[in-house]
C-alpha positions, 0 to 999 in steps of 0.5 A: 530499477525496473522494466521500462513501462513502454515495453511493447510497441503498443501497450494498452493501459486501462485506468479506473475503468476508463478507456484504454490508451495506447502508449508507444514503445521506446524499446523498438528504437534499440534496432537500427531500423525504424519499424513501420507502424500501421496506425498514424495520428492526425496529420499536420502541415508545418508552416516551415519545413522541418529540416535536420538543421532546424532540429539541430538548432532547436536541440542546441537551444534546449542544451543551452538552457538545461544541465543535461547534454542534449545531443543532436544525433541520428538516434535522437532525430529518429525518435523525434520524427517517428513520434511526430509521425505516429503519436501526435494525438497521444502527446496531446493527451499527455500535455493535457494530463501534464497540467495537473502533474507538472506543477507538483513535479516542479515544486518538488524538483525545485525543493531538491535543487534538481533540474526541472526537466526531470519532470519529463521522466514521468512521461517516459515512465508512466505516461503520467498515469498514477495507477499504471503498472508494468508487466514486472510490477513497477507502479505509479507515476515514477514506476517504482518497483516494490522494494525500491519504493519501500527503500525510498520511504513509500508505504504499501499495504492492502489499503494503500499504495503510495507509489500512486500518490502524486506528491509522496511518489514524487518526493521519493523519486527526487530522493532516488534521482539525487542518489543516482546523480551523486553516485554517477556524477552525470545526469544521463547515466543517472537516467539510465540507472533509474531504468536499468538499475545502478548495477547494470550501468556500472557493469556497462561502464566496466565493459566500455573500458571505464568510459562514462559517457552514456552514448559511449556505453549505450551498446552495453546497456539493456535494450530497453535502456538504450532507448530510454534516454533518447525517449526522454530527450524526445519528450523534452523536445516535443513538450518544448516545441509543441506549438511549432508542431501543432500539438495542443493539450486535450482533456485538461483535468482539474489542476493541482492548485484547485484541490486541497487535502483534509485528514480523515479520522475514521475509515471512510469509503469513496462511495459514502463521500461521493453520495454525501458530497454529490461528487463523481466516484470517478473524480474521487478515484482520480484525485486519490489514486493511492487508495487501492480499495477505494477506502481511506484508512483512519488518519489518512488524507483525502484530496478534494476539490477546494469547493467541496472541503467546507461541505465535507466538514459540515457532514456529521462524521458518523455519516461518512464512516465506511460500512461496518462488517458484521461482527462475529457473535462470540464472548471475548475470554478474560480472566473473570469468565474463562478457564486457563487450560493446564496440563492434564485438563480435558473438556469433561474435567473442565465442564464438571468443574464449572457445572456446564455441559461439554456441548456448551463448552464447545459452543461458547468456544467454537471448538470442533474437536476435543483437542486443547492446548496448554495456556489457552483460555476457554469461556465457561459462561454465555454471560459477559463477566467483568470483575470491577475490582482491579486484581492485585499480584497476590489476589486469586481471581475465581470465575463466577460459578453457578451457585446452585451446583455447589455446596459449602463445607466448613473445615472442622478440627482434625479434618484433612482433605482426604477425610473431607473427600470421604464425606461426599460421593465421588469426590477426590482429594484432587477435586477438592484441590482444583475446586478450591485452588489448593494445589500449593497447600497440604493443610486446610485451616479449621474454619475455612469454607470449601466449595463442593460440587454436588452434581455427580461426576 
């Protein structure tokens, strides 16, 4: 599916300008040797010696209470002991963050009838950081790649990335994990496929001669995936036996049950909400990590502390709108105030038709060259013009023209377009046709009033 988030021995993550934290790598366990790490966490002296026998007994107890086949082997023991030695403080931070996110995960896992232990997968994936992003682009609490996220119903655009939405991303993860388990029929293989992709797991099964036990095909999986399932079991163990190892949660965030959501009916900025509700911008970002630009689009959901919901509803809506961007000052062309460019048109011809200058035509339409394209509309006035009469299919819509530039001529018996054109200076038959929309007619009925441009061409 993606590269494991713990892709380096120590990976530095910064969220919303907050202090960076270091995340331990599981890939480093792919080799047989345990690397030595320069940094170590606070020491803890257990009340009883933590023997391999005691670890095996505890893992057996976990195995009895989960559909996962929790093993006791050298690899899992190596993971657990190294994490206890080097990352105790890190797991204290994780346990603090879990107070907010685990209730969300458990509710959705239960709805999908999935093992509740899958909540620890997000610990391995993202260290419970909703805005975390890997080097290859996997993002969110469940580290979805872009296309996998879309395939599982998550929305991603310039304003929003639902991979960072704790609720929607968890729903997507449940759907994807259900699919993987149905495909492989085994939770360890499903976990491996979540990390490496189902294709790599199927390939490993073939290379192992058709064996379907994770530990039998592990050597044929990518290096990071060889450490992925042991890292999952390590988190399961450390969370389950945290008290026995003196690991306690720190920096407990606002719990999920202490928040509520409300729909925003107009685009609204975090800055405006922060100012009106006297709530820290950092808190809004933490509660709404899916909004990339710290702006909530129209008709999306805002998460707030429950004690702020009523205050939000009391604020006049126009005081919460995102600051509007200065709009361009141009006249929108419509069928009443513009000219539809036809084959053979040019700026000189159009300007003469409407008794305006070429400079005005260019200015009103933002033209930098004389080049026109057929069927584009050109504004021919600097006034907003809208005809209140709804046009019908047979009605000819004419733009409002400057009357002072035209004179009227009433067609007499015996007149033709040619004879009429000769009565005026520099007027052609085509001019008469264009000024009066007579392209489809060769005969002009006596009594018809024609408009004649009096300005010299």
